[in-house]
C-alpha atoms as one frame of an Amber mdcrd trajectory, in Angstrom:
protein
  -2.173 -69.711  10.449  -4.997 -67.061   9.547  -4.412 -65.158   6.252  -7.202
 -62.786   7.148  -7.043 -59.237   7.447 -10.923 -58.663   7.699 -10.722 -58.293
  11.466  -9.201 -54.958  11.425 -11.088 -53.565   8.441  -8.495 -53.449   6.234
  -9.141 -54.363   2.426  -6.077 -54.197   0.679  -5.766 -54.279  -3.185  -2.921
 -57.168  -2.404  -1.991 -59.182   0.654   1.628 -60.563   0.616   1.734 -62.810
   3.643   4.915 -63.571   5.473   7.393 -63.383   2.392  11.033 -63.852   3.693
  13.588 -61.429   2.767  14.937 -62.538  -0.401  11.514 -61.974  -1.653  10.853
 -58.642   0.153  14.202 -57.095  -1.411  13.221 -58.381  -4.693   9.694 -56.283
  -4.053  11.318 -53.507  -2.683  13.738 -52.710  -5.743  10.909 -53.464  -8.699
   8.620 -50.856  -6.434  12.043 -48.509  -6.154  12.047 -48.010  -2.789  15.808
 -47.892  -2.891  18.852 -49.526  -3.983  20.987 -52.723  -3.269  24.320 -51.927
  -2.364  27.465 -53.083  -3.268  27.747 -55.612  -0.309  24.153 -56.654  -1.333
  22.690 -54.727   1.736  19.301 -52.779   0.630  19.474 -48.880   1.149  17.036
 -46.729   1.278  16.065 -42.624   1.844  13.400 -42.150   4.610  12.235 -39.024
   3.719  12.546 -37.749   7.512  15.780 -38.633   9.071  14.751 -39.079  12.663
  11.709 -39.368  15.164   8.695 -36.828  14.785   8.111 -36.795  18.519   5.876
 -33.452  18.071   3.214 -36.168  16.068   3.385 -39.245  18.000  -0.292 -39.484
  19.939  -1.951 -41.572  22.369  -5.806 -42.579  21.955  -6.981 -40.818  25.531
 -10.254 -43.146  26.604 -11.428 -44.836  30.017  -8.053 -47.107  29.666  -5.307
 -44.753  29.179  -7.055 -41.604  30.842  -5.616 -41.576  34.903  -2.379 -44.044
  33.870  -0.837 -41.927  31.454   1.366 -38.886  32.260   0.091 -36.558  29.676
   1.768 -33.595  27.853   4.474 -32.671  25.051   5.722 -36.050  24.906   2.676
 -38.080  25.694  -0.270 -36.103  23.764  -3.741 -37.003  24.274  -6.036 -37.920
  20.635  -9.986 -37.998  20.905 -11.629 -40.857  20.325 -13.554 -39.682  17.234
 -10.127 -38.153  15.231  -8.438 -41.519  15.916 -11.161 -42.903  14.603 -10.898
 -40.549  11.378  -7.456 -41.145  10.721  -8.123 -45.263  10.802 -10.329 -44.472
   8.323  -8.611 -42.708   6.031  -5.904 -45.369   6.378  -8.175 -48.098   5.643
  -9.533 -46.252   2.340  -5.787 -45.307   1.319  -5.121 -49.162   1.449  -8.061
 -50.266  -0.752  -5.638 -49.343  -3.861  -2.381 -50.528  -2.535  -0.240 -53.876
  -1.951   0.533 -54.864   1.786   2.970 -57.238   3.565   2.005 -58.403   6.190
   4.792 -60.132   9.150   3.916 -62.017  12.309   6.118 -61.490  14.758   6.992
 -61.092  18.372   7.976 -58.492  20.636   9.710 -59.648  23.517  12.151 -62.779
  23.704  10.912 -64.016  27.292   7.573 -66.695  26.833   6.047 -64.989  29.259
   6.302 -61.613  28.449   6.525 -61.087  25.063   4.036 -59.795  22.606   2.184
 -61.100  19.281   2.495 -58.571  16.809   0.927 -58.138  13.140   2.870 -55.649
  11.037   0.824 -54.612   7.638   2.846 -52.218   5.694   2.730 -50.904   2.271
   6.517 -50.482   1.637   8.521 -54.193   1.681  11.560 -52.739   2.466   9.507
 -51.859   6.305   8.203 -55.409   6.403  11.936 -56.313   6.130  12.933 -53.984
   8.916  10.182 -55.276  11.253  11.125 -58.975  10.430  14.947 -57.561  11.154
  14.006 -55.852  14.283  11.402 -58.206  15.848  11.200 -62.044  16.573  10.268
 -64.136  13.900   8.037 -67.435  14.989   9.076 -70.612  14.557   7.393 -72.335
  11.596   5.096 -74.234  14.917   4.625 -71.000  16.138   3.245 -69.301  12.984
   0.956 -72.048  12.641  -0.588 -71.450  15.820  -0.122 -67.478  16.003  -2.701
 -65.372  17.060  -1.734 -61.422  16.689  -2.810 -59.337  19.889  -1.111 -55.847
  18.641  -1.370 -54.307  14.475   0.805 -52.143  13.450  -0.080 -49.910  10.514
   2.617 -48.688   8.764   1.537 -46.259   5.449   4.607 -43.686   4.473   2.648
 -42.073   1.757  -0.562 -42.326   3.462  -0.817 -37.925   3.637  -3.450 -36.105
   5.056  -4.629 -32.984   3.647  -5.138 -29.580   5.520  -8.812 -30.189   6.416
  -8.036 -33.517   7.913  -5.121 -32.347  10.033  -7.134 -29.776  11.293  -9.976
 -32.214  12.366  -7.629 -34.773  13.909  -5.924 -31.798  15.602  -2.051 -32.756
  13.946   0.765 -30.959  14.228   1.706 -31.749  10.826   0.873 -34.539   7.892
   2.620 -37.220   9.957   1.303 -38.851  12.711   1.960 -41.892  15.175  -0.714
 -42.737  17.114  -1.516 -45.612  19.900  -4.523 -47.070  20.960  -4.166 -49.198
  24.151  -7.566 -50.377  24.386  -7.789 -51.397  20.646  -4.292 -52.419  20.594
  -3.374 -50.268  17.319  -0.312 -48.350  16.622  -1.281 -46.088  13.010   2.064
 -44.316  11.337   1.011 -42.281   8.649   3.067 -39.767   6.464   6.444 -40.725
   7.553   8.755 -43.277   6.472  11.143 -43.591   9.077  11.539 -46.983  10.406
  12.261 -46.078  13.926   8.718 -45.194  14.619   8.148 -48.886  14.145  10.335
 -50.087  16.620   9.895 -47.238  18.958   6.325 -46.973  19.017   6.255 -50.909
  20.214   8.660 -50.094  23.030   6.367 -47.609  24.227   3.311 -50.071  24.230
   5.900 -52.253  26.075   6.843 -49.654  28.724   3.549 -49.124  29.451   2.498
 -53.069  30.102   5.502 -54.512  31.165   5.429 -52.415  34.867   2.190 -53.710
  35.880   4.030 -57.286  35.311   6.678 -56.331  37.827   9.053 -55.865  34.989
  11.543 -52.893  34.468  11.623 -51.448  30.487  15.108 -50.625  29.684  16.213
 -48.464  27.184  20.018 -50.118  27.316  22.285 -52.159  25.371  23.188 -55.653
  27.611  26.089 -57.839  27.192  27.188 -61.197  29.398  30.802 -61.973  30.357
  32.328 -65.600  30.682  31.431 -65.680  34.202  27.703 -64.684  33.319  27.988
 -61.420  34.339  25.198 -59.132  32.843  26.560 -55.811  32.274  23.370 -52.916
  31.271  24.531 -49.749  29.692  22.163 -46.881  29.826  22.408 -43.467  27.600
  20.390 -41.758  25.418  20.599 -42.752  21.606  24.297 -42.116  19.896  26.064
 -41.934  23.297  27.869 -45.487  22.625  25.879 -47.544  24.530  26.070 -50.052
  21.528  29.939 -49.737  20.937  30.323 -50.643  24.570  27.891 -53.615  25.014
  29.953 -55.516  21.781  33.462 -56.119  24.042  34.839 -58.736  21.815  35.554
 -60.742  25.251  31.813 -60.447  25.718  28.327 -61.954  24.474  25.865 -59.508
  23.409  22.351 -59.901  24.693  20.765 -56.599  22.656  21.351 -53.105  21.928
  18.596 -50.855  22.679  15.382 -52.522  24.518  15.388 -55.126  27.204  13.344
 -56.006  30.229  14.121 -57.229  33.779  11.986 -59.555  35.238  12.358 -61.491
  38.324  13.815 -64.038  36.337  16.593 -62.236  34.780  17.042 -59.975  31.466
  15.645 -60.088  28.418  15.928 -58.738  25.160  12.510 -57.248  23.824  13.917
 -57.108  19.741  15.529 -59.294  17.608  17.919 -57.074  15.737  20.019 -54.132
  16.163  19.144 -50.779  15.128  22.684 -49.327  15.106  24.203 -45.450  14.169
  26.428 -45.832  11.229  27.867 -42.150  11.243  31.823 -42.620  10.502  31.728
 -46.343  11.506  34.645 -48.246  10.764  36.074 -51.706   9.965  38.622 -51.177
  12.727  37.097 -49.650  15.655  33.910 -51.508  15.062  34.573 -54.590  13.369
  31.350 -56.874  14.600  28.673 -53.916  13.496  30.534 -52.930  10.486  30.513
 -56.503   9.319  26.772 -56.582  10.356  26.071 -53.958   7.605  28.219 -55.683
   5.306  25.252 -58.468   4.267  22.147 -59.114   2.542  18.853 -58.571   4.477
  20.810 -55.323   6.100  19.009 -52.276   5.443  20.409 -49.100   4.895  19.006
 -45.920   5.873  19.666 -42.347   4.878  23.370 -43.400   4.158  25.654 -41.712
   1.488  27.000 -44.133  -1.427  28.276 -43.746  -4.827  25.533 -43.670  -6.854
  27.515 -46.121  -9.740  29.487 -48.225  -7.630  26.924 -48.102  -4.205  29.799
 -47.964  -2.171  29.036 -46.638   0.648  30.296 -43.479   2.501  30.117 -43.567
   6.426  31.429 -40.733   7.163  29.580 -38.469   4.447  27.295 -36.960   7.033
  25.641 -34.022   4.218  22.377 -35.712   4.320  22.164 -36.771   7.843  24.542
 -38.107  10.692  21.542 -40.001  11.831  22.422 -43.047   9.818  21.257 -46.149
  10.510  21.806 -49.991   9.939  19.092 -52.530  10.957  20.375 -56.285  10.849
  18.678 -59.502  12.619  20.757 -60.314  15.797  22.351 -63.101  14.325  24.456
 -61.277  12.107  26.847 -60.463  15.507  28.862 -63.660  15.658  28.931 -63.298
  19.830  25.421 -62.684  20.061  22.978 -64.873  22.650  19.980 -65.473  19.596
  17.890 -66.668  22.578  17.318 -63.213  23.885  17.258 -64.013  27.563  19.778
 -64.363  30.228  18.918 -66.118  33.724  19.398 -65.323  36.497  21.255 -61.539
  36.287  24.096 -62.184  38.384  24.353 -58.334  40.404  27.495 -55.924  40.105
  29.382 -55.033  42.902  28.246 -51.511  42.467  26.741 -49.443  39.831  29.117
 -46.953  37.997  28.943 -44.914  34.930  30.938 -45.269  32.014  31.651 -42.492
  29.453  32.816 -43.824  26.021  36.315 -42.244  24.785
C-alpha cells in the first residue's frame, strides 16, 4: 500500500491511515464530533440536515462539455474556479488532521471503482467505511485508487471567494471528471459523499452498457431478483427487507449483462418513526457499534434515541455496513437475474 498524499497535493498536519471502526469512533469522541449513544452507535449533528443540490457543480471541460445535460441539476463550473476552490482546500488542510480510507464503489469486480477518501472528520471516515466496500488485506496491499473524495466540512469560504468561484452559498460539492476528484466543503451532511460517487457511476457505467439504478434490490428463495424504484423516503428499503428474501442492497445498484450488483457496502436508512415492530432488521442494525446516527433526537443524559421526535429534522439517517442486515447478500452481486413476468408498481401501506 502507498501512504502518500503528495500526488494530489494534499499536505495535512497529520494523516491517519486506514483506521478501523473502533479507532475512528475514539477519535470522533475525542474531537467532540458527536456522542456515543446508549446502544454504542455514534450520534452526530451534521449542521445541514440534507443534501444541497443548489451547491453541487461539475467542472466543465473538454471531457464533459458535450456529455452532460447542463442546467439547474448539473451546474457547470469553469476550470479556474475549481482550481481556486481546490487550492483553498489544500491550504485549509495544512493545519488539520485527515483520516484516509481506501475503498471500492461497486461490488462487481468488472465495474468497481477504487477510490480514496480523505476527510477531516473521523466520523465521516467511518461513514465511508460503512457505505463503500472495504478491500481485503491482499487488495489493500496492491490498492491503486482512481478517484479521490475530499470532504472538509469546516472548510468554508468568505464572501470574496464565494463570488470568485460563482458559488450560491458557502457550501460546495464539485465533481471533476478529468482529474477524478470530488471536493466537498463547508457541509457536514454525509449523504453528499455517497450521492457524489453515485453521480460518478451514473456518468461512467452507461458507457460500459451498465444501467445505474436508484433502487433497493432483494432476491427470493427461487433466485428471482426484484428491483424497487422510488424517491428517497418512499419505502424502497422497507419493501426490500422482506424476511422471506435476501437483501442485495438498499439504494444504489448497477445492472449489467451479467446481473445486478450493489454499488455500496452498506445502507443509509431513514430513521424517522423507525420501530422495532415494523422494521426489525433496520432497527437492529441501528443498535450496534459502528453505526452512525445522523440528526436524530436523543436524551442528553441517558443517550437513548427517540426516533419519533422529528423536531430537528424528519430526515434522520443511520449508516451501517451491509453485514448488519442478517439476511443480506454480503458479496453484493447476483448472477444472473431471473426476469419477472411483468413490471408492476407497488405502493407501501
